[in-house]
N, C-alpha and C positions, 0 to 999 in steps of 0.2 A: 150654077146659080143657087139651086135649092140647097146644096150643101153649105154654101156661104151664109144663106139666110138662117139655116138651122143653127149654125155655129154662133151667129149674132144673137139669136133668141136664147140660146143656151147660156151665153155670157151674161146677158141682161138678167135672166132668172137667177144665175149664180150670184151676181152682185146684189140683187134684191134680198136673197136669202142671207147673204153675208152681212148686209147692213141690218136686217131685222134681228139677226141672232147676236149681233155684236153687243157686248156689254160695255158699260162705261169703264175705261181703264182704271185699275186701282192705283192710287197715289203711293209712290214709294217713300217711306219715311226714312230718310237718310240720317241714321244716328251716328255716323262717323264724323267726329269733330274734324273740320278741315285742317286744324293745326296738328293733328296726329299724322304720323308717317305711315304710309301704306307701301309695303314692299311687294313687288310683283315678280314671282318666280317665272323662269322660262317653262315652256310646255315640257312635260315628261310623258312617258308612255306607260300605261298600266297593262300588264299581261297577266297579273295574278290578282285575285280579289283583295288581298290585304294591302295592295298598293293604292287602293282607293280609300280615302278617308271615310267616305260614306257612299251608299248606293251599292250596285251590284255589277258584276262583269258578265255581259251576255256571252253566249256560246258562239264560237266560230267568228271571232272578231279578227279584223285585219289591221295591225298596228301601222301607223304612218312611218315613212322612212325619214331620214335626217333632213332632206330638202323640204319635205312637207312640214316638219317641225319648225324649221327656220321661217317658213311662210306663215305658220300659225303665230309665231312670236311677233313677226312684223305686223300682222293684222291686229293682234292684241294691243301692242304698243300704240298703234295708230288710232285705235278705237278708244283708248283711255283718255279721259278728260284731264289733261295735265296743264296746270296753270299756276299763277302765283298764290292762289288761295287753296291749293292742294299739294301737299308734299308727297309725291309719288316717286319711288325709287325702283328702277328696273335695270335689266341688262347685266353687264359683267360683274357689278358689285354683288348682286344676289347670287349669280353663278359661282362666284368665289366663296361665298358663305356656304353654299351647298356642297362644295368640295371640302371645305375645312371641317364641317360638322360630320361627326362619325355616323356612318350609315347604321340603321338598326340591325342588330344581330338576329333577333327573332322576327319571324314573319307574322306579325299581328297588326291590326289596325291601330291599336293603342301606340305601338312603337312607331308607326308611320306618322301619326299626328304629333307625337313627341318630337320626332325628327324635324318636322316642319316648324314646330314651336321653337326649337333651338336655332333653326335658320333665321327665323324672325328676330330672335334675341341677338344673334350675330349682327343683324342689320340695324339693331336698336330701333325697330319699328313697333308700332302698336298693333298693326294688322298686317297679315300676309295673304296675298292672293295666290292660290295654288291652282294653276290650270293643268288639266290632265287630258290627254288624247286617248280615247279608248278604241275608236274604229275610224278608219279612213279608207273609203272605197271610191276611187275616181270614176268619173263618167266614162262609159264606153260608147264611142260614137262622136257626134259633133253637136254643136248648139242647135242645129236644125233637126236632128234626129238621133236618139240614143237607144241602143239595145239594152243597156243596163245603166240606170241613172246613178248619179253620185249619192253617197250615203255617209254621213259623219255622226259620230257620237263623242261629245265633249263634256267634261265636268269642270266646273269652276267652284272652288272652295274658298271661303273667306274665313281665316283663322284669327282668333283673338290671341295675340302672342303672350299676353300676361297670364291668362288663365289656361291656355291650351285648348280652349273650347272652339267648337265650330259655330261661327256666327250665322252663316247661311251657306246653302248649297244650291247650285243651278246645274241641271243636266239638259243638254241639247242632243236629242236623238231624232235625226230627220233624214228621210230619203225622199227625193223629189219624185212626184207621181204625175201622170198625165192628168189634164183637166177633167177628162171623162171619168177618171178613177176617183177623183176627189173634187166635186163641184164647189164645195165650200171654200176652196182655196183659190177662187177666181181672182181675188185681189193680188195674190202672190204671182199668179200666172201672168197677169197684165203687167205687174211691176218688173217681172223678168222678161218682158216683151215676147212672151210665148216661147222662150228658148230653154233648152236644157243646159243648166249651169254646171260649173265645176265644183269639186269638193271644197276648194278655197272659197268660192262664192257662198256656199252654204255655211261654211265656218264663220265667215264675216257676219252673216245674218245672225247666227247663233251667239257669237261673242258680243255683238252689239246689244242684243236682247238680254243676255246674261248680265253684262255690266250694269245695265239699267236696273235690273231687278235687285242687284247687289248694292245699288246706290253708288256705283263708281263711274 
């Protein structure tokens, strides 16, 4: 009984701290004209630093396997706000352009973003969303208890096809922790119903947050 009371007090304190420290969310200024075409590339894996348009490649990363990439693509497409007021192109068309555009011969970041710019031109798009999976570590254990929590690192790049410049970059680097290790995340703990989630669950949270920050 004492343990349950302690846990309840801990949760209440965590929520109070979370609310007190929470800032008013920043308004995203979506500068992308809805009449423009946004092409969405499938997830690729970065195993070398130059394969990232921006950012860094951590040490000892575990790249996702093919089935995990398919799951990431499905989560991304489902999370995108596709409607009559937004021209979003994804799937086989973009994959076809990725195959037809010549891969960079030199291993530099400039050649990498140039490659993606050409893919966007092939799609006749004004913007290209480039999602990259850096690290994918699945949960060891079950929802009730995990000996090694899930951990994912994802990068979302929004490229201006005309200029070849990087409009925005969002990185999601997250490993689930126990409530006692991070009391400030009590809201996430409650949202996940106190369970240990999978790498796909974490990816969904990260992708939804990233798309919002990118204005997509």
